[in-house]
LUMSELO-673382 format. One line per field, with one value per residue (C-alpha): x, y, z. Coordinates in pm, whole numbers. Layout:
<rs>
xx	(X/...)
yy	(Y/...)
zz	(Z/...)
</rs>
This chain:
<rs>
xx	(-1904/-1684/-1415/-1113/-864/-526/-158/32/411/671/1044/984/866/743/528/370/287/128/-127/-311/-192/-236/-436/-670/-659/-824/-515/-547/-397/-173/127/368/592/940/1146/1482/1374/1031/1037/749/405/68/-283/-582/-931/-986/-1225/-1114/-1068/-835/-639/-590/-468/-224/-78/-43/138/397/276/274/-82/-186/-564/-729/-1097/-1397/-1457/-1833/-1889/-1661/-1849/-2187/-2060/-1928/-2265/-2423/-2215/-2385/-2667/-3026/-3245/-3160/-2960/-2992/-3372/-3520/-3780/-3994/-3999/-3723)
yy	(-889/-858/-1113/-1013/-1210/-1124/-1198/-1255/-1218/-1288/-1359/-1631/-1973/-2076/-1763/-1871/-2211/-2032/-1880/-2211/-2344/-2030/-1773/-2022/-1831/-1991/-2029/-2128/-2468/-2346/-2363/-2118/-1908/-1786/-1496/-1387/-1025/-1056/-1389/-1636/-1546/-1716/-1621/-1644/-1517/-1315/-1074/-721/-817/-1102/-871/-627/-909/-1035/-689/-648/-985/-854/-999/-790/-811/-691/-664/-748/-769/-851/-1214/-1202/-893/-1032/-1364/-1192/-985/-1297/-1472/-1202/-1339/-1679/-1741/-1810/-2101/-2412/-2310/-2663/-2670/-2631/-2358/-2552/-2837/-2848)
zz	(987/677/602/396/195/341/293/616/623/890/897/1160/1033/1380/1394/1066/1213/1509/1272/1290/1626/1834/1638/1461/1132/827/605/239/173/-110/119/261/35/119/-8/133/125/291/473/487/358/331/217/449/527/846/1012/1110/1477/1377/1148/1435/1664/1400/1350/1727/1740/1492/1163/846/708/364/322/-8/-107/113/14/76/-140/-408/-406/-439/-731/-904/-859/-1077/-1365/-1343/-1591/-1486/-1588/-1788/-2094/-2236/-2224/-2570/-2608/-2854/-3106/-3362)
</rs>
């Protein structure tokens, strides 16, 4: 099942605390942000079913990339083998 990085926003601070207490959402530990215009927001990782539940509970949820696909793509950037191993005598 895909997992997406999401941004969750709510005007209610207690509702944001319920993300962990009640909804058991895996919230990034970077802390909660606040803006007068949008309210409180936090980043997290969630599956589609959790995203649906959060939206039904009144949270604004912005979906970003699938973290598993993104991670696999980033792994392709990692080199192979031992780059410090010498190929022959110097």
